[in-house]
C-alpha positions in Angstrom: -3.1 108.4 93.9 0.5 109.1 93.3 1.4 105.4 94.0 -1.7 104.6 91.3 0.0 106.7 88.7 3.4 105.5 89.2 2.1 102.1 89.2 0.4 102.7 85.9 3.4 104.1 84.3 5.5 101.2 85.5 3.1 98.7 83.9 2.9 100.5 80.6 6.6 100.7 80.3 6.7 96.9 81.2 4.1 96.3 78.3 6.1 98.5 76.0 9.6 96.9 76.5 8.5 93.3 76.5 7.6 93.1 72.9 10.8 94.6 71.9 12.8 92.2 73.8 10.9 89.1 72.6 11.8 90.0 68.9 15.2 89.6 69.7 16.6 86.3 67.8 19.3 84.1 69.1 22.6 84.5 67.0 23.1 81.7 64.3 26.7 81.1 64.5 27.0 79.6 61.0 25.1 82.3 59.3 27.2 85.0 60.9 30.4 83.1 60.2 29.4 82.9 56.3 28.6 86.6 56.5 32.0 87.4 58.0 33.6 85.6 55.1 31.3 87.1 52.4 31.9 90.6 53.9 35.7 90.1 53.9 35.7 89.0 50.3 32.9 90.7 48.6 33.6 94.5 49.5 37.1 94.2 48.3 36.1 92.7 45.1 33.6 95.6 44.7 36.9 97.7 44.8 38.8 95.5 42.3 40.6 93.8 44.9 40.2 90.1 44.1 43.0 88.4 46.2 40.7 88.0 49.3 38.2 85.9 47.4 41.0 84.0 45.5 42.8 83.0 48.8 39.7 82.5 50.8 37.3 80.6 48.6 38.0 77.3 50.3 36.7 78.9 53.6 33.7 80.4 52.1 32.8 76.7 50.7 33.4 75.4 54.3 31.3 78.0 55.9 28.3 77.8 53.5 28.3 73.9 53.9 28.5 74.4 57.8 25.5 76.7 57.6 23.4 74.2 55.4 24.0 71.5 57.9 23.4 73.6 61.1 20.3 73.5 63.1 18.7 76.9 63.0 18.2 78.7 66.6 14.6 79.7 67.7 13.4 82.5 65.7 14.7 81.5 62.4 12.8 79.6 59.7 15.3 77.3 58.1 12.7 75.2 56.1 12.1 78.5 54.2 15.6 78.6 52.9 16.6 75.1 52.6 16.5 75.1 48.9 18.5 78.6 48.9 21.1 77.2 51.3 21.7 74.4 48.9 22.2 76.8 46.0 24.5 78.8 48.2 26.8 75.7 48.8 26.5 75.1 45.0 27.3 78.4 44.1 30.3 78.7 46.4 31.5 75.4 44.8 31.2 76.6 41.3 33.2 79.7 42.4 35.9 77.8 43.8 36.0 75.7 40.5 36.2 79.1 38.6 39.0 80.4 40.9 40.9 77.3 40.5 40.7 77.2 36.9 41.9 80.7 36.7 38.7 82.5 35.6 38.9 86.1 34.7 38.3 88.7 37.5 35.3 89.8 36.0 33.7 86.2 35.7 34.7 85.9 39.4 33.1 89.1 40.3 29.9 88.2 38.5 29.6 85.0 40.6 30.4 86.6 43.8 27.8 89.1 43.1 25.4 86.6 42.6 26.2 84.8 45.9 26.1 87.9 47.7 22.6 88.6 46.4 21.6 85.0 47.4 23.0 85.2 50.7 20.9 88.4 51.3 17.7 86.7 50.0 18.4 83.9 52.5 18.8 86.1 55.4 15.5 88.2 54.4 13.6 85.1 53.8 14.5 83.3 57.0 14.5 86.1 59.5 13.0 89.1 58.1 16.5 90.9 58.4 17.1 94.0 55.9 20.1 94.2 53.6 23.1 96.2 54.6 
């Protein structure tokens, strides 16, 4: 009887743990790379520090483009975000142009906030992730 109870608990534990493990998604390197540059430029801008976005906007454009052109790993729905990834690239290029044309910090912040919001819309839509 003791072995039967132990077996029942072991099977129950296996069924409970398995669904949680199945929900883990592969890392999407290009998404994570874009998130890194967004984080390192957006959060300082929130505090009025615009040097990071002004010096790294080219990198943001490159990472947005790389993400758009990448292949989504299993668990992500790239078709659901195709349009938004295109908008992300266009928005990064628009921000790049604004910075190169010496746009005001207020205008830069406005466009960066729009890109940040779009980034979170994309991540939520493609994978069900929550905002930070």
